[in-house]
C-alpha positions in Angstrom: -25.4 -46.3 5.0 -24.3 -44.1 7.8 -20.4 -45.0 7.3 -20.9 -43.9 3.5 -22.4 -40.7 4.5 -19.9 -39.6 7.0 -17.1 -40.6 4.4 -18.7 -38.7 1.8 -19.0 -35.4 4.2 -15.0 -35.9 5.0 -14.3 -35.9 1.2 -16.4 -32.9 0.8 -14.7 -31.0 3.8 -11.4 -32.1 2.3 -12.3 -30.8 -1.1 -13.4 -27.3 0.4 -10.1 -27.2 2.5 -8.1 -27.9 -0.6 -10.2 -25.1 -2.6 -9.8 -22.7 0.1 -6.2 -23.4 0.3 -5.5 -22.8 -3.4 -7.4 -19.5 -3.2 -5.6 -18.2 -0.7 -2.1 -19.3 -2.3 -3.2 -17.9 -5.4 -4.0 -14.6 -4.3 -0.8 -14.3 -2.3 1.0 -15.2 -5.3 -0.7 -12.7 -7.6 0.2 -10.0 -4.7 3.7 -10.9 -4.7 6.1 -12.4 -2.1 5.7 -10.6 1.2 3.9 -7.6 -0.6 1.1 -6.4 1.9 -1.6 -3.8 0.7 -1.8 -1.3 3.3 -3.5 1.9 3.8 -2.8 5.2 5.8 -5.5 4.2 8.4 -4.0 0.8 8.6 -0.6 2.0 9.4 -1.5 5.2 11.9 -4.0 2.8 13.7 -1.0 0.4 14.4 1.3 2.9 15.8 -1.4 4.5 17.5 -2.0 1.3 19.5 1.9 1.1 20.1 2.5 4.9 21.1 -0.9 6.7 21.4 -2.2 9.1 19.0 -1.1 12.1 20.9 2.4 10.8 20.8 2.2 9.8 17.4 1.6 13.6 16.4 4.3 14.9 18.9 6.8 13.1 17.1 5.5 14.2 13.9 5.7 17.7 14.9 9.3 17.3 16.3 10.5 16.0 13.0 9.0 18.8 11.5 10.6 21.4 13.7 14.0 19.7 13.1 13.4 20.5 9.6 12.4 24.2 10.1 15.5 24.6 12.0 17.8 23.2 9.5 16.4 25.4 7.2 16.6 28.4 9.3 20.6 27.6 9.8 21.1 27.2 5.9 22.2 23.5 6.5 23.0 22.6 2.9 20.1 20.3 1.3 17.6 21.9 3.2 18.0 25.7 3.0 16.1 27.6 0.8 17.7 28.3 -2.9 17.0 29.8 -6.0 14.9 26.9 -7.2 10.9 26.5 -6.9 10.9 23.5 -5.1 8.6 22.7 -2.4 8.6 20.0 0.3 6.0 18.4 2.4 6.2 16.0 5.5 3.8 12.9 4.5 1.5 12.1 7.4 2.4 8.8 7.9 5.4 7.2 9.9 6.4 3.7 11.1 8.0 2.8 14.5 9.7 -0.5 15.1 8.7 -2.9 18.3 11.3 -1.1 20.4 9.8 2.3 19.8 13.2 3.6 19.1 13.3 4.2 15.4 10.8 5.6 13.0 10.5 5.8 9.2 9.3 8.8 7.4 8.8 10.5 3.7 9.5 13.5 2.7 7.4 14.7 -0.4 9.1 17.0 -3.0 7.9 18.8 -5.8 9.8 21.2 -8.6 13.3 20.4 -7.5 15.3 22.1 -10.4 14.9 25.5 -11.7 12.9 24.5 -14.6 10.5 22.6 -12.1 10.6 19.2 -13.9 11.5 17.1 -11.0 9.7 15.5 -8.1 10.8 12.9 -5.3 10.2 11.1 -2.4 13.0 11.6 0.3 13.4 8.9 3.4 13.3 10.5 6.5 14.6 8.8 9.7 14.5 9.1 13.6 16.0 7.6 16.3 15.7 7.4 20.0 19.0 7.5 21.9 18.7 7.9 25.9 15.3 9.4 25.7 16.2 12.0 23.0 14.8 11.7 19.4 17.3 12.3 16.4 16.4 12.7 12.8 18.1 12.8 9.4 17.7 12.2 5.9 18.1 9.2 3.9 18.0 8.1 0.2 15.9 10.0 -2.5 13.8 8.0 -4.8 13.0 10.3 -8.1 9.7 10.3 -9.6 9.1 10.2 -13.1 6.3 12.2 -14.7 3.7 11.2 -16.9 4.4 11.5 -20.6 1.1 13.6 -21.0 2.2 16.0 -18.3 5.8 16.1 -18.2 5.8 20.1 -17.5 3.2 19.4 -14.7 4.3 18.9 -11.1 3.3 15.5 -9.4 0.7 16.3 -7.0 1.5 16.0 -3.3 -1.9 13.7 -3.2 0.1 11.3 -5.9 3.3 11.6 -4.3 1.6 10.3 -1.2 0.1 7.4 -3.0 3.3 6.4 -4.2 5.1 6.6 -0.8 2.5 4.4 0.5 3.6 1.6 -1.9 7.1 2.3 -2.4 8.1 3.8 1.4 5.8 2.2 3.9 4.4 -0.9 2.3 7.1 -2.8 4.0 6.3 -2.0 7.4 3.8 -4.5 8.6 3.3 -8.5 7.9 0.0 -10.4 8.4 0.3 -12.6 11.4 0.1 -16.3 10.7 -3.2 -17.1 12.8 -3.6 -20.6 11.6 -5.4 -21.9 8.7 -8.9 -21.2 9.7 -8.3 -18.0 11.2 -6.1 -17.0 8.2 -9.0 -17.9 5.7 -11.9 -16.6 7.8 -10.8 -14.4 10.4 -10.0 -10.6 10.6 -6.5 -9.9 9.3 -4.1 -8.9 12.0 -0.8 -7.2 11.3 2.5 -7.3 13.2 5.8 -5.1 12.6 8.1 -6.4 10.2 11.6 -6.0 12.0 13.3 -7.4 9.1 12.5 -4.1 7.0 13.8 -1.9 9.9 16.7 -3.7 10.1 17.4 -3.2 6.4 17.1 0.7 6.9 19.1 1.0 10.1 21.4 -1.7 10.2 23.9 -3.5 7.6 26.6 -2.6 5.0 25.3 0.6 4.1 26.0 1.8 7.5 29.3 -0.3 8.6 30.1 -3.9 8.0 32.0 -3.9 11.3 28.9 -2.8 13.4 27.6 -6.0 15.7 25.8 -4.1 18.6 23.4 -1.3 19.4 26.3 0.9 20.7 28.2 0.9 17.6 24.9 1.8 15.3 24.0 4.7 18.0 27.5 6.3 17.2 26.9 6.0 13.8 23.5 7.6 14.0 24.7 10.7 16.0 27.6 11.2 13.6 25.0 11.2 10.8 23.2 13.8 12.7 26.5 16.3 13.4 27.4 15.8 10.0 24.3 17.7 9.2 25.5 20.5 10.6 29.0 20.2 9.1 27.7 21.3 6.0 26.1 24.9 6.5 25.5 26.8 3.4 26.6 30.3 3.6 25.9 31.4 0.2 23.7 34.5 0.1 21.0 33.3 -2.2 19.2 36.7 -1.7 21.9 38.2 -3.7 21.8 35.5 -6.5 18.1 36.5 -7.5 
């Protein structure tokens, strides 16, 4: 009888384990492969733990100061012009494990003179020889809802879209083993492959194979910013 009871307990535990495995697997499939639901606090707390809260906001302000400087010096793409556009630096940014690359987002509204275009601009930073350098990346244009085609997308909504489309790839869940994965607290680690997709590869140079080569490309990107200074007198055109 004791052996039969033990066998029943073992079978019951196996069924529970199979059920939990099935539920976990279904949840992952419903969210999509590699997709992780992240919020602002999760990302910021991870970055705070790596560089500290004061350093986080120091870097964030440095990026903002760079953009102000570009505008003041009429760098094309950043200078003030005749459109009604307005931009805002998102409060979130991601940093890699080596603490030398960051990914940010610029939120932009009403980019045309008719005020009918909104966007999210990827914004990058690299640390080379203890100095931070910043430059813009691709732009994702945001379609407006059919019911509000003439209304700009709010910064709150643009931030929500950025959390999904820009920052969602930053962290991946750690594999803590079956029981901790199911019952334990979720822990995250930096997704280095996501950073590599932004800072390396054919989009930069197919022939780059080392850090020195990529750093030259980043610095060339920064220098190129200043090579396109806009000297148009927009005040005269208004």
